[in-house]
N, C-alpha and C positions, 0 to 999 in steps of 0.2 A: 484264390487263399494268396498267393501274395501280394495281391493287388489289392483287399484288404487292408494284409497286415501294412501294410505302405500307409494305407490311406491315414489305417492308427497311430502311425507314429508319427503321419505329418498332422492327425489335429493334434497330438497332442507336444508337434512342438509350438504349434502355428497356439495355441492355449500358453504356453508357459513360458512366448515368446508374449503372447497379452497385458500378461498376465504383472508384465517382466515388464513392460512400456505405459500397465496404469501407474504401478508402483514409482515409478519414474515421477512420472511427471504429474502424482500427490505430492513428493518431494519438490522438485522443480517448480512449485505453482506457493508451495507453500515459501519456498524461498526467494522467490519473486514478492512473496505476502509481505511480506512484511519487506525485505526493501526499498517498495514502492509505500509503504503508508501515507505515508506524508505528502501533501505536490510539491513540485519546485516550487523558490519566492515567482520569478517572473511570469509563471503561469495564474497567478493569483495579483498578477501589478504589488506585487510587496515596494510598500519607500519606507527611508530610513524618519520620517515625518507623520504630525499624524492629519488630517484631515476634514475638516468641516466637524470638530471635535469629536473624532470618534481616536480612535489610539489602543494599541497591545493589549497594552496592563488593564482595559476595561474591555476586553473581552471576554466571554466562555474558554477562549480555546487558551488560552493566555497559560502560561505555564513559568512561573519564577524563577531563575531569576533572568534568562533569555531565550527561553524557547515555545514552539503552538503547537499545542496537539495537530496540526493539522500542517501547516509549513513545515516544508525542512526547514535547516542551518542553523545561523544563529539571529538570531528575533530583535531588536528593539522594542523597552517597554511601550518609545512615545513612535512605534513605527508605524501601521496600519497597513492592512489589504483585505479586495474586495470578499477575503471571510469574513468580515467582523462582524462576530454578535452578541449588541451588549448585557453585558451581567442582567441576570434583573437584580428589580430595589429591593431585592428582601425573601 
């Protein structure tokens, strides 16, 4: 009988530890996702100048005055990166 009681507490302890782990991982995952919503400029080959008539201010991801929905950091409206996607014409 003592063995069952010990097993019972062991399962309860494992369940509590598992729930704490899941809750902690969820909170950490949320913080990680918020910290990494945007990619680093070097990963998208960001440059301060336009390329082939394409520039940040003409991209759907552009956020005036100097930001981008997908690229981190300060963005030059005349800059360019491989994530460029032209705004629709109307």
